[in-house]
Every structure is written in C-alpha cells, then in structure tokens.
PDB file of N, CA, C, O and CB in Angstrom:
ATOM      1  N   MET A   1       2.949  -5.064 -13.713  1.00  0.00           N
ATOM      2  CA  MET A   1       2.951  -3.966 -12.762  1.00  0.00           C
ATOM      3  C   MET A   1       1.773  -4.161 -11.799  1.00  0.00           C
ATOM      4  O   MET A   1       0.658  -4.481 -12.210  1.00  0.00           O
ATOM      5  CB  MET A   1       2.863  -2.583 -13.496  1.00  0.00           C
ATOM      6  N   LYS A   2       2.050  -3.964 -10.537  1.00  0.00           N
ATOM      7  CA  LYS A   2       1.036  -4.078  -9.486  1.00  0.00           C
ATOM      8  C   LYS A   2       0.734  -2.694  -8.926  1.00  0.00           C
ATOM      9  O   LYS A   2       1.553  -1.783  -9.033  1.00  0.00           O
ATOM     10  CB  LYS A   2       1.509  -5.035  -8.354  1.00  0.00           C
ATOM     11  N   GLN A   3      -0.438  -2.541  -8.332  1.00  0.00           N
ATOM     12  CA  GLN A   3      -0.866  -1.256  -7.793  1.00  0.00           C
ATOM     13  C   GLN A   3      -1.516  -1.458  -6.429  1.00  0.00           C
ATOM     14  O   GLN A   3      -2.035  -2.530  -6.117  1.00  0.00           O
ATOM     15  CB  GLN A   3      -1.841  -0.552  -8.763  1.00  0.00           C
ATOM     16  N   TYR A   4      -1.474  -0.397  -5.628  1.00  0.00           N
ATOM     17  CA  TYR A   4      -2.065  -0.415  -4.292  1.00  0.00           C
ATOM     18  C   TYR A   4      -2.587   0.982  -3.972  1.00  0.00           C
ATOM     19  O   TYR A   4      -1.923   1.979  -4.256  1.00  0.00           O
ATOM     20  CB  TYR A   4      -1.028  -0.884  -3.220  1.00  0.00           C
ATOM     21  N   GLU A   5      -3.775   1.050  -3.381  1.00  0.00           N
ATOM     22  CA  GLU A   5      -4.343   2.298  -2.884  1.00  0.00           C
ATOM     23  C   GLU A   5      -4.400   2.209  -1.363  1.00  0.00           C
ATOM     24  O   GLU A   5      -4.717   1.154  -0.815  1.00  0.00           O
ATOM     25  CB  GLU A   5      -5.766   2.569  -3.495  1.00  0.00           C
ATOM     26  N   CYS A   6      -4.096   3.306  -0.681  1.00  0.00           N
ATOM     27  CA  CYS A   6      -4.069   3.343   0.780  1.00  0.00           C
ATOM     28  C   CYS A   6      -5.368   2.802   1.364  1.00  0.00           C
ATOM     29  O   CYS A   6      -6.453   3.073   0.850  1.00  0.00           O
ATOM     30  CB  CYS A   6      -3.825   4.771   1.276  1.00  0.00           C
ATOM     31  N   LEU A   7      -5.243   2.035   2.440  1.00  0.00           N
ATOM     32  CA  LEU A   7      -6.408   1.432   3.081  1.00  0.00           C
ATOM     33  C   LEU A   7      -7.131   2.378   4.043  1.00  0.00           C
ATOM     34  O   LEU A   7      -8.192   2.025   4.558  1.00  0.00           O
ATOM     35  CB  LEU A   7      -5.987   0.194   3.820  1.00  0.00           C
ATOM     36  N   VAL A   8      -6.587   3.559   4.296  1.00  0.00           N
ATOM     37  CA  VAL A   8      -7.217   4.522   5.203  1.00  0.00           C
ATOM     38  C   VAL A   8      -8.310   5.264   4.428  1.00  0.00           C
ATOM     39  O   VAL A   8      -8.025   5.881   3.402  1.00  0.00           O
ATOM     40  CB  VAL A   8      -6.155   5.530   5.796  1.00  0.00           C
ATOM     41  N   PRO A   9      -9.558   5.210   4.908  1.00  0.00           N
ATOM     42  CA  PRO A   9     -10.658   5.883   4.205  1.00  0.00           C
ATOM     43  C   PRO A   9     -10.354   7.362   3.968  1.00  0.00           C
ATOM     44  O   PRO A   9      -9.914   8.076   4.870  1.00  0.00           O
ATOM     45  CB  PRO A   9     -11.960   5.742   5.001  1.00  0.00           C
ATOM     46  N   GLY A  10     -10.599   7.804   2.733  1.00  0.00           N
ATOM     47  CA  GLY A  10     -10.400   9.196   2.373  1.00  0.00           C
ATOM     48  C   GLY A  10      -9.003   9.540   1.898  1.00  0.00           C
ATOM     49  O   GLY A  10      -8.798  10.619   1.342  1.00  0.00           O
ATOM     50  N   CYS A  11      -8.038   8.660   2.099  1.00  0.00           N
ATOM     51  CA  CYS A  11      -6.664   8.921   1.666  1.00  0.00           C
ATOM     52  C   CYS A  11      -6.540   8.540   0.189  1.00  0.00           C
ATOM     53  O   CYS A  11      -6.923   7.439  -0.207  1.00  0.00           O
ATOM     54  CB  CYS A  11      -5.631   8.125   2.542  1.00  0.00           C
ATOM     55  N   GLN A  12      -6.013   9.440  -0.605  1.00  0.00           N
ATOM     56  CA  GLN A  12      -5.893   9.222  -2.055  1.00  0.00           C
ATOM     57  C   GLN A  12      -4.525   8.668  -2.478  1.00  0.00           C
ATOM     58  O   GLN A  12      -4.269   8.498  -3.670  1.00  0.00           O
ATOM     59  CB  GLN A  12      -6.150  10.522  -2.784  1.00  0.00           C
ATOM     60  N   TRP A  13      -3.642   8.384  -1.501  1.00  0.00           N
ATOM     61  CA  TRP A  13      -2.299   7.910  -1.823  1.00  0.00           C
ATOM     62  C   TRP A  13      -2.355   6.550  -2.497  1.00  0.00           C
ATOM     63  O   TRP A  13      -3.165   5.698  -2.133  1.00  0.00           O
ATOM     64  CB  TRP A  13      -1.437   7.839  -0.561  1.00  0.00           C
ATOM     65  N   HIS A  14      -1.489   6.352  -3.481  1.00  0.00           N
ATOM     66  CA  HIS A  14      -1.356   5.055  -4.146  1.00  0.00           C
ATOM     67  C   HIS A  14       0.072   4.897  -4.645  1.00  0.00           C
ATOM     68  O   HIS A  14       0.832   5.863  -4.713  1.00  0.00           O
ATOM     69  CB  HIS A  14      -2.368   4.917  -5.321  1.00  0.00           C
ATOM     70  N   THR A  15       0.425   3.665  -4.992  1.00  0.00           N
ATOM     71  CA  THR A  15       1.759   3.392  -5.517  1.00  0.00           C
ATOM     72  C   THR A  15       1.688   2.215  -6.482  1.00  0.00           C
ATOM     73  O   THR A  15       0.747   1.422  -6.459  1.00  0.00           O
ATOM     74  CB  THR A  15       2.761   3.102  -4.368  1.00  0.00           C
ATOM     75  N   GLN A  16       2.711   2.123  -7.331  1.00  0.00           N
ATOM     76  CA  GLN A  16       2.837   1.016  -8.272  1.00  0.00           C
ATOM     77  C   GLN A  16       4.271   0.501  -8.245  1.00  0.00           C
ATOM     78  O   GLN A  16       5.216   1.264  -8.041  1.00  0.00           O
ATOM     79  CB  GLN A  16       2.433   1.455  -9.709  1.00  0.00           C
ATOM     80  N   ALA A  17       4.416  -0.797  -8.451  1.00  0.00           N
ATOM     81  CA  ALA A  17       5.738  -1.423  -8.549  1.00  0.00           C
ATOM     82  C   ALA A  17       5.566  -2.809  -9.151  1.00  0.00           C
ATOM     83  O   ALA A  17       4.475  -3.378  -9.127  1.00  0.00           O
ATOM     84  CB  ALA A  17       6.441  -1.502  -7.150  1.00  0.00           C
ATOM     85  N   ASP A  18       6.650  -3.342  -9.687  1.00  0.00           N
ATOM     86  CA  ASP A  18       6.619  -4.707 -10.215  1.00  0.00           C
ATOM     87  C   ASP A  18       6.615  -5.734  -9.092  1.00  0.00           C
ATOM     88  O   ASP A  18       6.013  -6.800  -9.214  1.00  0.00           O
ATOM     89  CB  ASP A  18       7.812  -4.948 -11.138  1.00  0.00           C
ATOM     90  N   ASP A  19       7.289  -5.406  -8.004  1.00  0.00           N
ATOM     91  CA  ASP A  19       7.475  -6.339  -6.890  1.00  0.00           C
ATOM     92  C   ASP A  19       6.483  -6.042  -5.757  1.00  0.00           C
ATOM     93  O   ASP A  19       6.525  -4.953  -5.185  1.00  0.00           O
ATOM     94  CB  ASP A  19       8.926  -6.263  -6.362  1.00  0.00           C
ATOM     95  N   PRO A  20       5.599  -6.978  -5.422  1.00  0.00           N
ATOM     96  CA  PRO A  20       4.658  -6.744  -4.320  1.00  0.00           C
ATOM     97  C   PRO A  20       5.350  -6.405  -2.999  1.00  0.00           C
ATOM     98  O   PRO A  20       4.800  -5.650  -2.198  1.00  0.00           O
ATOM     99  CB  PRO A  20       3.787  -7.963  -4.126  1.00  0.00           C
ATOM    100  N   ALA A  21       6.541  -6.946  -2.759  1.00  0.00           N
ATOM    101  CA  ALA A  21       7.258  -6.629  -1.518  1.00  0.00           C
ATOM    102  C   ALA A  21       7.615  -5.142  -1.461  1.00  0.00           C
ATOM    103  O   ALA A  21       7.597  -4.540  -0.388  1.00  0.00           O
ATOM    104  CB  ALA A  21       8.537  -7.487  -1.400  1.00  0.00           C
ATOM    105  N   GLU A  22       7.935  -4.558  -2.603  1.00  0.00           N
ATOM    106  CA  GLU A  22       8.227  -3.124  -2.651  1.00  0.00           C
ATOM    107  C   GLU A  22       6.965  -2.313  -2.342  1.00  0.00           C
ATOM    108  O   GLU A  22       7.037  -1.289  -1.663  1.00  0.00           O
ATOM    109  CB  GLU A  22       8.796  -2.731  -4.037  1.00  0.00           C
ATOM    110  N   ILE A  23       5.837  -2.758  -2.830  1.00  0.00           N
ATOM    111  CA  ILE A  23       4.575  -2.073  -2.522  1.00  0.00           C
ATOM    112  C   ILE A  23       4.297  -2.143  -1.025  1.00  0.00           C
ATOM    113  O   ILE A  23       3.894  -1.143  -0.430  1.00  0.00           O
ATOM    114  CB  ILE A  23       3.399  -2.696  -3.319  1.00  0.00           C
ATOM    115  N   VAL A  24       4.503  -3.291  -0.412  1.00  0.00           N
ATOM    116  CA  VAL A  24       4.285  -3.435   1.028  1.00  0.00           C
ATOM    117  C   VAL A  24       5.216  -2.495   1.790  1.00  0.00           C
ATOM    118  O   VAL A  24       4.789  -1.851   2.749  1.00  0.00           O
ATOM    119  CB  VAL A  24       4.511  -4.902   1.475  1.00  0.00           C
ATOM    120  N   ARG A  25       6.482  -2.409   1.377  1.00  0.00           N
ATOM    121  CA  ARG A  25       7.425  -1.523   2.040  1.00  0.00           C
ATOM    122  C   ARG A  25       6.977  -0.064   1.936  1.00  0.00           C
ATOM    123  O   ARG A  25       6.985   0.665   2.928  1.00  0.00           O
ATOM    124  CB  ARG A  25       8.819  -1.693   1.439  1.00  0.00           C
ATOM    125  N   ARG A  26       6.590   0.352   0.740  1.00  0.00           N
ATOM    126  CA  ARG A  26       6.132   1.734   0.540  1.00  0.00           C
ATOM    127  C   ARG A  26       4.865   2.025   1.344  1.00  0.00           C
ATOM    128  O   ARG A  26       4.732   3.094   1.941  1.00  0.00           O
ATOM    129  CB  ARG A  26       5.876   1.998  -0.952  1.00  0.00           C
ATOM    130  N   ALA A  27       3.938   1.068   1.353  1.00  0.00           N
ATOM    131  CA  ALA A  27       2.684   1.268   2.084  1.00  0.00           C
ATOM    132  C   ALA A  27       2.948   1.371   3.586  1.00  0.00           C
ATOM    133  O   ALA A  27       2.339   2.201   4.261  1.00  0.00           O
ATOM    134  CB  ALA A  27       1.698   0.115   1.795  1.00  0.00           C
ATOM    135  N   ALA A  28       3.837   0.550   4.109  1.00  0.00           N
ATOM    136  CA  ALA A  28       4.172   0.614   5.535  1.00  0.00           C
ATOM    137  C   ALA A  28       4.829   1.953   5.868  1.00  0.00           C
ATOM    138  O   ALA A  28       4.514   2.562   6.890  1.00  0.00           O
ATOM    139  CB  ALA A  28       5.106  -0.554   5.928  1.00  0.00           C
ATOM    140  N   ASP A  29       5.740   2.411   5.009  1.00  0.00           N
ATOM    141  CA  ASP A  29       6.364   3.722   5.207  1.00  0.00           C
ATOM    142  C   ASP A  29       5.316   4.829   5.192  1.00  0.00           C
ATOM    143  O   ASP A  29       5.366   5.754   6.002  1.00  0.00           O
ATOM    144  CB  ASP A  29       7.424   3.984   4.126  1.00  0.00           C
ATOM    145  N   HIS A  30       4.374   4.728   4.272  1.00  0.00           N
ATOM    146  CA  HIS A  30       3.292   5.711   4.171  1.00  0.00           C
ATOM    147  C   HIS A  30       2.455   5.731   5.452  1.00  0.00           C
ATOM    148  O   HIS A  30       2.144   6.801   5.976  1.00  0.00           O
ATOM    149  CB  HIS A  30       2.395   5.401   2.954  1.00  0.00           C
ATOM    150  N   LEU A  31       2.095   4.558   5.951  1.00  0.00           N
ATOM    151  CA  LEU A  31       1.297   4.495   7.182  1.00  0.00           C
ATOM    152  C   LEU A  31       2.035   5.131   8.353  1.00  0.00           C
ATOM    153  O   LEU A  31       1.427   5.822   9.170  1.00  0.00           O
ATOM    154  CB  LEU A  31       0.944   3.043   7.516  1.00  0.00           C
ATOM    155  N   ARG A  32       3.342   4.900   8.437  1.00  0.00           N
ATOM    156  CA  ARG A  32       4.128   5.485   9.524  1.00  0.00           C
ATOM    157  C   ARG A  32       4.231   7.008   9.388  1.00  0.00           C
ATOM    158  O   ARG A  32       4.006   7.737  10.354  1.00  0.00           O
ATOM    159  CB  ARG A  32       5.531   4.867   9.552  1.00  0.00           C
ATOM    160  N   SER A  33       4.569   7.480   8.192  1.00  0.00           N
ATOM    161  CA  SER A  33       4.868   8.904   8.025  1.00  0.00           C
ATOM    162  C   SER A  33       3.626   9.780   7.893  1.00  0.00           C
ATOM    163  O   SER A  33       3.609  10.892   8.420  1.00  0.00           O
ATOM    164  CB  SER A  33       5.733   9.096   6.818  1.00  0.00           C
ATOM    165  N   VAL A  34       2.595   9.315   7.210  1.00  0.00           N
ATOM    166  CA  VAL A  34       1.422  10.151   6.954  1.00  0.00           C
ATOM    167  C   VAL A  34       0.316   9.910   7.979  1.00  0.00           C
ATOM    168  O   VAL A  34      -0.351  10.854   8.405  1.00  0.00           O
ATOM    169  CB  VAL A  34       0.890   9.891   5.550  1.00  0.00           C
ATOM    170  N   HIS A  35       0.120   8.673   8.372  1.00  0.00           N
ATOM    171  CA  HIS A  35      -0.981   8.332   9.267  1.00  0.00           C
ATOM    172  C   HIS A  35      -0.522   8.077  10.703  1.00  0.00           C
ATOM    173  O   HIS A  35      -1.303   7.617  11.535  1.00  0.00           O
ATOM    174  CB  HIS A  35      -1.704   7.116   8.744  1.00  0.00           C
ATOM    175  N   ALA A  36       0.732   8.372  10.987  1.00  0.00           N
ATOM    176  CA  ALA A  36       1.292   8.315  12.349  1.00  0.00           C
ATOM    177  C   ALA A  36       1.127   6.959  13.028  1.00  0.00           C
ATOM    178  O   ALA A  36       0.925   6.886  14.240  1.00  0.00           O
ATOM    179  CB  ALA A  36       0.645   9.366  13.203  1.00  0.00           C
ATOM    180  N   GLU A  37       1.215   5.889  12.245  1.00  0.00           N
ATOM    181  CA  GLU A  37       1.189   4.543  12.820  1.00  0.00           C
ATOM    182  C   GLU A  37       2.574   4.238  13.371  1.00  0.00           C
ATOM    183  O   GLU A  37       3.528   4.111  12.603  1.00  0.00           O
ATOM    184  CB  GLU A  37       0.755   3.470  11.757  1.00  0.00           C
ATOM    185  N   ALA A  38       2.698   4.121  14.673  1.00  0.00           N
ATOM    186  CA  ALA A  38       3.996   3.826  15.283  1.00  0.00           C
ATOM    187  C   ALA A  38       4.460   2.412  14.931  1.00  0.00           C
ATOM    188  O   ALA A  38       5.654   2.159  14.768  1.00  0.00           O
ATOM    189  CB  ALA A  38       3.918   3.991  16.809  1.00  0.00           C
ATOM    190  N   GLU A  39       3.510   1.508  14.818  1.00  0.00           N
ATOM    191  CA  GLU A  39       3.822   0.109  14.517  1.00  0.00           C
ATOM    192  C   GLU A  39       2.872  -0.386  13.438  1.00  0.00           C
ATOM    193  O   GLU A  39       1.655  -0.249  13.559  1.00  0.00           O
ATOM    194  CB  GLU A  39       3.721  -0.780  15.794  1.00  0.00           C
ATOM    195  N   VAL A  40       3.429  -0.956  12.395  1.00  0.00           N
ATOM    196  CA  VAL A  40       2.612  -1.566  11.353  1.00  0.00           C
ATOM    197  C   VAL A  40       2.520  -3.050  11.695  1.00  0.00           C
ATOM    198  O   VAL A  40       3.453  -3.818  11.459  1.00  0.00           O
ATOM    199  CB  VAL A  40       3.222  -1.328   9.903  1.00  0.00           C
ATOM    200  N   ARG A  41       1.394  -3.430  12.246  1.00  0.00           N
ATOM    201  CA  ARG A  41       1.186  -4.793  12.759  1.00  0.00           C
ATOM    202  C   ARG A  41       1.030  -5.815  11.620  1.00  0.00           C
ATOM    203  O   ARG A  41       0.692  -5.446  10.495  1.00  0.00           O
ATOM    204  CB  ARG A  41      -0.057  -4.829  13.667  1.00  0.00           C
ATOM    205  N   PRO A  42       1.274  -7.086  11.913  1.00  0.00           N
ATOM    206  CA  PRO A  42       1.136  -8.129  10.884  1.00  0.00           C
ATOM    207  C   PRO A  42      -0.242  -8.140  10.221  1.00  0.00           C
ATOM    208  O   PRO A  42      -0.349  -8.436   9.031  1.00  0.00           O
ATOM    209  CB  PRO A  42       1.406  -9.489  11.494  1.00  0.00           C
ATOM    210  N   GLU A  43      -1.289  -7.823  10.970  1.00  0.00           N
ATOM    211  CA  GLU A  43      -2.632  -7.790  10.377  1.00  0.00           C
ATOM    212  C   GLU A  43      -2.727  -6.694   9.316  1.00  0.00           C
ATOM    213  O   GLU A  43      -3.405  -6.853   8.302  1.00  0.00           O
ATOM    214  CB  GLU A  43      -3.703  -7.567  11.470  1.00  0.00           C
ATOM    215  N   MET A  44      -2.038  -5.584   9.566  1.00  0.00           N
ATOM    216  CA  MET A  44      -2.046  -4.493   8.595  1.00  0.00           C
ATOM    217  C   MET A  44      -1.281  -4.895   7.334  1.00  0.00           C
ATOM    218  O   MET A  44      -1.694  -4.569   6.221  1.00  0.00           O
ATOM    219  CB  MET A  44      -1.436  -3.215   9.209  1.00  0.00           C
ATOM    220  N   ILE A  45      -0.179  -5.594   7.512  1.00  0.00           N
ATOM    221  CA  ILE A  45       0.585  -6.088   6.364  1.00  0.00           C
ATOM    222  C   ILE A  45      -0.281  -7.038   5.544  1.00  0.00           C
ATOM    223  O   ILE A  45      -0.265  -6.983   4.315  1.00  0.00           O
ATOM    224  CB  ILE A  45       1.887  -6.800   6.827  1.00  0.00           C
ATOM    225  N   ASP A  46      -1.037  -7.908   6.212  1.00  0.00           N
ATOM    226  CA  ASP A  46      -1.941  -8.829   5.513  1.00  0.00           C
ATOM    227  C   ASP A  46      -2.983  -8.062   4.711  1.00  0.00           C
ATOM    228  O   ASP A  46      -3.275  -8.422   3.571  1.00  0.00           O
ATOM    229  CB  ASP A  46      -2.634  -9.770   6.513  1.00  0.00           C
ATOM    230  N   ARG A  47      -3.546  -7.006   5.296  1.00  0.00           N
ATOM    231  CA  ARG A  47      -4.544  -6.190   4.590  1.00  0.00           C
ATOM    232  C   ARG A  47      -3.928  -5.493   3.387  1.00  0.00           C
ATOM    233  O   ARG A  47      -4.560  -5.393   2.336  1.00  0.00           O
ATOM    234  CB  ARG A  47      -5.159  -5.150   5.538  1.00  0.00           C
ATOM    235  N   ILE A  48      -2.703  -5.011   3.533  1.00  0.00           N
ATOM    236  CA  ILE A  48      -2.012  -4.388   2.409  1.00  0.00           C
ATOM    237  C   ILE A  48      -1.856  -5.405   1.280  1.00  0.00           C
ATOM    238  O   ILE A  48      -2.176  -5.109   0.129  1.00  0.00           O
ATOM    239  CB  ILE A  48      -0.628  -3.836   2.847  1.00  0.00           C
ATOM    240  N   LYS A  49      -1.367  -6.594   1.605  1.00  0.00           N
ATOM    241  CA  LYS A  49      -1.158  -7.632   0.592  1.00  0.00           C
ATOM    242  C   LYS A  49      -2.453  -7.992  -0.122  1.00  0.00           C
ATOM    243  O   LYS A  49      -2.450  -8.226  -1.331  1.00  0.00           O
ATOM    244  CB  LYS A  49      -0.559  -8.879   1.231  1.00  0.00           C
ATOM    245  N   GLN A  50      -3.562  -8.038   0.616  1.00  0.00           N
ATOM    246  CA  GLN A  50      -4.856  -8.379   0.032  1.00  0.00           C
ATOM    247  C   GLN A  50      -5.335  -7.318  -0.958  1.00  0.00           C
ATOM    248  O   GLN A  50      -6.089  -7.621  -1.882  1.00  0.00           O
ATOM    249  CB  GLN A  50      -5.890  -8.563   1.131  1.00  0.00           C
ATOM    250  N   ARG A  51      -4.895  -6.079  -0.763  1.00  0.00           N
ATOM    251  CA  ARG A  51      -5.363  -4.971  -1.604  1.00  0.00           C
ATOM    252  C   ARG A  51      -4.464  -4.698  -2.813  1.00  0.00           C
ATOM    253  O   ARG A  51      -4.768  -3.807  -3.606  1.00  0.00           O
ATOM    254  CB  ARG A  51      -5.469  -3.719  -0.774  1.00  0.00           C
ATOM    255  N   ILE A  52      -3.380  -5.430  -2.969  1.00  0.00           N
ATOM    256  CA  ILE A  52      -2.513  -5.263  -4.132  1.00  0.00           C
ATOM    257  C   ILE A  52      -3.198  -5.931  -5.330  1.00  0.00           C
ATOM    258  O   ILE A  52      -3.678  -7.062  -5.242  1.00  0.00           O
ATOM    259  CB  ILE A  52      -1.081  -5.876  -3.874  1.00  0.00           C
ATOM    260  N   HIS A  53      -3.229  -5.208  -6.442  1.00  0.00           N
ATOM    261  CA  HIS A  53      -3.880  -5.751  -7.634  1.00  0.00           C
ATOM    262  C   HIS A  53      -3.111  -5.321  -8.872  1.00  0.00           C
ATOM    263  O   HIS A  53      -2.215  -4.480  -8.798  1.00  0.00           O
ATOM    264  CB  HIS A  53      -5.356  -5.288  -7.723  1.00  0.00           C
ATOM    265  N   ALA A  54      -3.466  -5.902 -10.007  1.00  0.00           N
ATOM    266  CA  ALA A  54      -2.821  -5.550 -11.264  1.00  0.00           C
ATOM    267  C   ALA A  54      -3.161  -4.096 -11.611  1.00  0.00           C
ATOM    268  O   ALA A  54      -4.311  -3.668 -11.506  1.00  0.00           O
ATOM    269  CB  ALA A  54      -3.264  -6.516 -12.407  1.00  0.00           C
ATOM    270  N   ALA A  55      -2.141  -3.357 -12.022  1.00  0.00           N
ATOM    271  CA  ALA A  55      -2.351  -1.961 -12.423  1.00  0.00           C
ATOM    272  C   ALA A  55      -3.092  -1.918 -13.748  1.00  0.00           C
ATOM    273  O   ALA A  55      -2.876  -2.758 -14.622  1.00  0.00           O
ATOM    274  CB  ALA A  55      -1.002  -1.202 -12.531  1.00  0.00           C
ATOM    275  N   GLN A  56      -3.961  -0.940 -13.886  1.00  0.00           N
ATOM    276  CA  GLN A  56      -4.677  -0.756 -15.143  1.00  0.00           C
ATOM    277  C   GLN A  56      -3.738  -0.102 -16.152  1.00  0.00           C
ATOM    278  O   GLN A  56      -2.931   0.754 -15.790  1.00  0.00           O
ATOM    279  CB  GLN A  56      -5.964   0.104 -14.938  1.00  0.00           C
ATOM    280  N   ALA A  57      -3.842  -0.496 -17.386  1.00  0.00           N
ATOM    281  CA  ALA A  57      -3.013   0.088 -18.438  1.00  0.00           C
ATOM    282  C   ALA A  57      -3.411   1.537 -18.668  1.00  0.00           C
ATOM    283  O   ALA A  57      -4.588   1.889 -18.583  1.00  0.00           O
ATOM    284  CB  ALA A  57      -3.137  -0.718 -19.745  1.00  0.00           C
ATOM    285  N   ALA A  58      -2.422   2.373 -18.961  1.00  0.00           N
ATOM    286  CA  ALA A  58      -2.694   3.784 -19.247  1.00  0.00           C
ATOM    287  C   ALA A  58      -3.503   3.891 -20.533  1.00  0.00           C
ATOM    288  O   ALA A  58      -3.283   3.146 -21.488  1.00  0.00           O
ATOM    289  CB  ALA A  58      -1.373   4.597 -19.363  1.00  0.00           C
ATOM    290  N   GLN A  59      -4.433   4.822 -20.538  1.00  0.00           N
ATOM    291  CA  GLN A  59      -5.300   4.972 -21.721  1.00  0.00           C
ATOM    292  C   GLN A  59      -4.937   6.185 -22.511  1.00  0.00           C
ATOM    293  O   GLN A  59      -5.560   6.464 -23.535  1.00  0.00           O
ATOM    294  CB  GLN A  59      -6.755   5.051 -21.322  1.00  0.00           C
TER     295      GLN A  59
END
C-alpha cells in the first residue's frame, strides 16, 4: 500500500492506494477541485510522484 499527503502547505488531505497511478489521479483531482488548479502541470505530477511513499501499518 502506498500513501500520499497533499503538497499544498496546511492541507491535511491524504490518500492511499496499491497503484501509484491511482494516487496520482486522486491527487490531481484533489488539486483541481479543492485548490482550484485549472491545469495540473507535468512538474506538479512529478512532485506528486516524488511524495508517494509506503503507507505505515496501522497500530
């Protein structure tokens, strides 16, 4: 399982999925709908990919 936290400072949104491509899709949708990004540029996609990491196991 992979995890991602929003790259916008102060935003607490996060998501988890097995497939990194699904995380990128969800993160791009989040940027458009919540942060009013009209266009998610390739540089933003690269930053999203860099921030995907292994999810911590539930305790």
